[in-house]
C-alpha positions as CSV (number, residue, x, y, z in Angstrom):
1,X,-93.0,120.6,-104.3
2,X,-93.5,122.1,-107.7
3,X,-91.7,119.2,-109.4
4,X,-94.0,116.7,-107.6
5,X,-97.1,118.6,-108.8
6,X,-95.8,118.7,-112.4
7,X,-95.0,114.9,-112.3
8,X,-98.3,114.1,-110.7
9,X,-100.1,116.1,-113.4
10,X,-98.1,114.3,-116.2
11,X,-99.0,110.9,-114.7
12,X,-102.7,111.8,-114.5
13,X,-102.8,113.1,-118.1
14,X,-100.9,110.0,-119.4
15,X,-102.4,107.3,-117.2
16,X,-104.1,105.5,-120.0
17,X,-100.8,105.4,-122.0
18,X,-98.8,104.3,-119.0
19,X,-101.3,101.5,-118.2
20,X,-101.3,100.4,-121.9
21,X,-97.5,100.2,-121.9
22,X,-97.5,98.2,-118.6
23,X,-100.1,95.8,-120.1
24,X,-98.2,95.3,-123.3
25,X,-95.0,94.6,-121.3
26,X,-96.8,92.3,-119.0
27,X,-98.5,90.2,-121.7
28,X,-95.8,90.3,-124.3
29,X,-94.3,86.9,-124.8
30,X,-91.6,86.9,-127.4
31,X,-91.2,83.9,-129.7
32,X,-88.1,84.8,-131.7
33,X,-85.0,83.6,-129.8
34,X,-87.1,82.6,-126.8
35,X,-88.5,79.4,-128.4
36,X,-87.0,76.9,-130.8
37,X,-88.1,77.2,-134.4
38,X,-87.4,77.9,-138.0
39,X,-87.8,81.4,-139.3
40,X,-87.5,82.9,-142.9
41,X,-86.7,86.5,-143.7
42,X,-87.4,88.6,-146.7
43,X,-86.4,92.2,-147.1
44,X,-84.0,94.8,-148.4
45,X,-80.3,95.3,-147.9
46,X,-78.5,98.6,-148.4
47,X,-74.8,98.5,-149.0
48,X,-72.3,101.4,-148.6
49,X,-73.7,103.0,-151.7
50,X,-77.3,103.0,-150.3
51,X,-78.7,101.1,-153.2
52,X,-81.5,98.7,-152.3
53,X,-80.9,95.0,-153.0
54,X,-83.4,92.2,-152.1
55,X,-82.3,89.9,-149.3
56,X,-83.6,86.6,-147.9
57,X,-82.6,84.5,-145.0
58,X,-83.2,81.6,-142.7
59,X,-82.8,81.4,-138.9
60,X,-83.0,78.3,-136.8
61,X,-83.3,78.7,-133.1
62,X,-82.0,75.7,-131.0
63,X,-82.1,75.6,-127.2
64,X,-80.1,73.5,-124.7
65,X,-80.1,74.0,-120.9
66,X,-77.0,76.2,-120.9
67,X,-76.9,77.8,-124.4
68,X,-79.3,78.9,-127.1
69,X,-78.1,79.0,-130.7
70,X,-79.3,81.0,-133.7
71,X,-77.9,79.3,-136.9
72,X,-78.7,81.8,-139.6
73,X,-77.9,82.6,-143.2
74,X,-78.5,85.8,-145.1
75,X,-78.4,85.9,-148.9
76,X,-77.9,89.3,-150.6
77,X,-79.5,88.9,-154.0
78,X,-77.0,90.9,-156.1
79,X,-76.6,89.7,-159.7
80,X,-73.9,87.5,-158.1
81,X,-75.5,86.6,-154.8
82,X,-73.5,86.7,-151.6
83,X,-74.5,84.4,-148.7
84,X,-73.4,84.8,-145.1
85,X,-73.6,82.0,-142.5
86,X,-73.6,83.2,-138.9
87,X,-73.9,81.1,-135.7
88,X,-74.9,83.0,-132.6
89,X,-74.3,81.5,-129.2
90,X,-76.8,83.1,-126.8
91,X,-76.8,82.9,-123.0
92,X,-80.4,82.2,-121.9
93,X,-82.1,85.2,-120.4
94,X,-82.6,83.6,-116.9
95,X,-85.5,85.9,-115.6
96,X,-83.9,89.2,-116.7
97,X,-84.6,91.5,-119.6
98,X,-81.1,91.3,-121.3
99,X,-78.4,88.8,-122.1
100,X,-75.2,88.4,-124.0
101,X,-74.3,86.7,-127.2
102,X,-71.3,86.0,-129.4
103,X,-70.7,84.8,-132.9
104,X,-68.2,84.4,-135.7
105,X,-69.3,86.3,-138.8
106,X,-67.4,85.3,-142.0
107,X,-66.9,88.9,-143.0
108,X,-66.7,90.8,-139.7
109,X,-64.8,88.2,-137.5
110,X,-65.7,87.5,-133.9
111,X,-68.6,89.6,-132.5
112,X,-69.9,90.1,-129.0
113,X,-73.3,91.6,-128.3
114,X,-76.2,92.0,-126.0
115,X,-80.0,91.5,-126.5
116,X,-82.4,93.7,-124.5
117,X,-86.1,93.2,-124.4
118,X,-88.2,96.4,-124.2
119,X,-91.9,95.7,-124.5
120,X,-92.6,94.3,-128.0
121,X,-89.0,95.0,-129.1
122,X,-85.8,92.9,-129.0
123,X,-82.8,95.3,-129.3
124,X,-79.3,94.1,-130.2
125,X,-76.0,95.9,-130.2
126,X,-72.6,94.4,-131.0
127,X,-69.0,95.1,-131.7
128,X,-66.2,93.1,-133.1
129,X,-63.3,91.8,-131.0
130,X,-60.9,94.1,-132.9
131,X,-63.1,97.1,-132.4
132,X,-63.4,97.8,-136.2
133,X,-67.0,96.8,-136.6
134,X,-70.2,97.7,-134.6
135,X,-73.9,97.7,-135.2
136,X,-77.4,97.4,-133.9
137,X,-80.6,95.6,-134.8
138,X,-84.2,96.2,-133.7
139,X,-86.9,93.5,-133.9
140,X,-90.5,94.4,-133.3
141,X,-93.0,91.7,-132.7
142,X,-96.0,92.0,-135.0
143,X,-97.5,88.7,-133.9
144,X,-96.2,85.5,-132.3
145,X,-95.1,84.3,-135.7
146,X,-93.9,87.5,-137.3
147,X,-91.3,90.2,-136.5
148,X,-90.1,93.3,-138.4
149,X,-86.4,94.0,-138.3
150,X,-84.2,97.0,-138.9
151,X,-80.4,97.0,-138.6
152,X,-77.2,98.8,-139.4
153,X,-73.5,98.0,-139.3
154,X,-70.4,100.2,-139.3
155,X,-66.7,99.8,-140.0
156,X,-64.4,102.3,-138.2
157,X,-67.4,104.6,-137.8
158,X,-68.5,104.6,-141.5
159,X,-71.6,102.9,-142.8
160,X,-71.0,99.3,-144.0
161,X,-74.6,98.3,-144.5
162,X,-78.2,98.6,-143.3
163,X,-81.3,96.4,-143.8
164,X,-84.9,95.9,-143.1
165,X,-86.8,92.6,-143.2
166,X,-89.8,90.6,-142.1
167,X,-89.2,87.4,-140.2
168,X,-91.9,84.8,-140.3
169,X,-91.9,81.6,-138.2
170,X,-92.4,78.4,-140.3
171,X,-92.1,75.8,-137.6
């Protein structure tokens, strides 16, 4: 009985917040991944040494009935720039809040991951087939045409890289 009273009191005190979260979740319509388009990214990459380096990227989302694709490039603007091309094959969400994806990353090999939608966020976690690499990325929708992104990757439990960027829809 005491736990019920405490829970009831918590709900009453936080009702506005709970209703706001429900409203945000109910009206949130994600555009990145969920609709076809061309996105550009600008941000900062941090290698193993933690030093910031500018990054830029492009992401093109393409849908078919059975598979979504994210063809993306990320360029690390070192004095000798490094560019990675990555093709994600994404299973459509089909009325659920999560799905799976796979890709072949030129430096990390074959990756398998999951996307999860939580309110205004799209969360992603992955690991490589051989188990050496893992990472996460969080995308927060700022507007229908803009997301902020933060991510990190590890090799055998040690930091490989991290990044933050702004993605803007161009078409």
